[in-house]
N, C-alpha and C positions, 0 to 999 in steps of 0.2 A: 566185466559185465556191468558193474557198479558205476564205473566211470562213463559208460554209454548211456545208462539211465539218468545219472545226474547231470550229464550235459544237455538235456532237453532244453529247447530255447524258444518254444512257441506254446500258446495255450492249447492249440489243436492237438498237439501230441499229448499235452498232459491230461486235457479231458478224454481224449481217445484212449489213453492208456488206462485210465480209471474204468472207463467202460468195458475195455478189453478184459482187464483183470477182475472186474467185478462179475462179468459173465462166465469166466473161467471158473470162479469161486462158486457161483450159482450152480453151474453143470457139475462141478466136482462134488458139491453137496448132494444133489440128486444122485449121481453116480455111487457115492458111498452109502446112501440110504437103501437103494435098490440092489446093492451087490454085497458080498462077504469078501473080507481080506483074503489074499492069496495065503497059501499055506507058508511060504517062506517068511511072509510078513507076520504071520501068527507066531511062528517060531522066534523070530528076531526080536520082536517087541515085547514089552511088559504090558499086560492089560489089567490096570488097576487105576483107582481113582487118583492116587498119587503120582503114578506115570503120566497120566493125561494132564494132570497140573503141570508137570515138568515139562511136556512137549509144548504145552500153550506159553509157558514162560520163555521157552527157547524162541518160539517164533515172534513173540513181543520184543525180546531181545534185539534179534535181527532187524525187526523193523525200526527199533529205536536208533540202532547204529546207521541205518539207511536213511533215516530221517535226519540224523545229525549231519551227515554228508550233504543231504539236499539243502538243509537250512544254511550251511557254512558256504557252499560253492555255488549254489543256484540263485539266481535274481530274477528268474521268471515265475517260479512258483511262489517265491519269497522276494518280493519286490523291494528295491532300494528305497523306495517313498515310505515304506513301513518298517523294514528291517535294517536300514542303512547299508551302505555297499558292502560287498564281500571283501574279504581281506586281501585276495589276489587283485582284485579290481582296484583297491585303494593303494596299492603298493607298487603300481605299474607305472608311474609316471616316467621314471628314468628310462624304462623300457620303451615307452611312447615315443620319447624324444630321439632316442637311437633309431627307432623304427622310421620315424619321420624324416631324420637327417638323410638316411639311407635312401629314402625315396626322393631326396632332393628338396625338401621343405626348408625354407630359412627360419630357423626357430630362434635366431638372434634378435629379431625385432619383436616389438611389443603389440604390433598391429596385425590384424587379420586372423582367418581361422587356424593357422598354424603358428602363430606368434607365441612367445614365450609365456604370455599370460594364460595360454591354454593349458600348461602343466602345473600352473602354481594354484595354491589354495591359501585361504585364511583360516588358521587354526583358532581354537577356543581361547587362547590367549593373545589371539590377533597377530600372531607371527606368520610369516609367509613360509609355506612349506611346498615341497613337491607333492603332487598328488591331485592337482585341480582339474584334469581332464574329465574324471568321471564323477567328481564329487562337488555339489553345492549344497551340501547338508548342513555344513556348520553355520551357513547363513539364516538358517531356519531358526525362529524364535517362537516356541510353543510351550504351553504350561506343563504338558507331559514330558518335554525334553529338558527343561531347564533344571530340575532336580538331579538330573543324571549327570550333570556336569561338574559335580562335586569330586573331591580327592578319593575316589574309590580304589585307586591303586591296582586297577585291573586292565586286561588288555582291551585296546579297541582297535579301530581299523586304520589309524595313521601310520604306525610303525614308529621305530625309534626307541629311545630309552629316557626322554625327558618329559616334562610335564604334559606336552600335547600326546603323548603315547600312553599315559598312564592313568588319566583323570576321567576316563569316560567308559562306561560299560554298555555296549550297544545291544539293542534287542536281539540282533542276530548272535551275539555272543552268548547271551543268556540263554536263548531258545536251543542253540546247538550244544551247549554244555549241559543243559538239563535233559536233553534227549540222550547224550552220551552216558551221563552219570546213571540215569534210570535204566538205559539199556545194559549198562555194566551190572547193576545189582539184580536185574532180571536174569541174567545170565548166571550169576552166582548162585540165585535161587533154582534156576534150571538144574545145575550141577547138584545142589544139595538134595532137592527132591527126586532126582533121578537116581542119585546113589542111594536114597532110602528105599525107592521102590524097588531097585535091583537087589538090594540087601533083604527085603522082605521076601521076595520070591526065592532067593537062595536060602532062606532061613536064618539069616543072621540078625535080622531085626525081629525082637521078641515082643515088642511093644511094653506096655505097662501092666505089670501082674495085677489084675483087679483085687487079688486076695489081699495085696498089701497096700492098697490105695483106697483109703475110706471113700473118698468122693466118688470114685468110679464104682466101687463095689456096693455102695449104699442102695437099698431098694426103696425107691420113692413110690411104688404103687400102693 
């Protein structure tokens, strides 16, 4: 299901999907305002503030992981011009050569739309690398981009293990990683608060005894 969602490749479906899901959320909200939970739902779930918090954290965690996949793999919602090419896109030059050779293209020459130059690119250190079919990003010179060309020692979208692969942190990498990390900690928070909510219902969570906690037991009235 996630692969089917992330593979969307046109704005019509992206906008339509937001309208569709937004309509479902609005109708679902109206439904829950006008109705009561089923009996099995009342028995299965915990009904407390901390339980509601845990449910919300779980939902945000799921959305964070989905957004991470969207950022990393999708170049329609997150276009290359703003977030740089996706990792699969930037590492498929050799795949493109094999594909075009099987289709009968002459990739040995340097001229024409299927020439060898189609598959080459110039890296930040001005070396020639495979990966040029979908990448013209290194030719860009912009004030927001130049500071990112330093030796950050992090993953970028060129691939390999030399300087051309480790000296650049792409916006796509930063955005995907931040969503994954935040989604992970939101999931940990969900487990923490869900456990506390369950323990409180079962009688294991006694809270702080106000008789022995001066701040909580003090009468400010």
